[in-house]
Residue, then its C-alpha position, 0 to 999 in steps of 0.5 A: m953363463a960365462d964363455a970365453g971372451g964374454k960373447l954371451t954377456k955382450s950379446i945379452d947386453v945388446k938384446l936388453s938394450e934393443l928390448e929397452a928401446m922397443t918397450p913402451y914406457g911404463y910397460t913391464l916385461e915378464q922374465k920369460e919374455i926377456s929370456d925368450y928375446c935374449g935367447c937365454s934362460r929365465p933363471y939367468i935373467s933373474m940372476i942379472e936382475r938380482s945383481a943389478k938391484a944389489k948394485i943399485k942398493k949399494k950405490f944409491p941406498q936411498l932407492a932401496e925401498y923402491l926396488 
């Protein structure tokens, strides 16, 4: 879902930051809730999640078992 200039990605980044700040500690959001708030598809949120997990596993292999 890339666009010229990455505006969509920046918009989703802002929305995810807002959502993180508003969500009570320990509460887990469904991908559908996240996608509705961010204004994108659930599969796009799933892709972001997979990418983030892969980056964490690469940078911090000792955390892989917790993901």
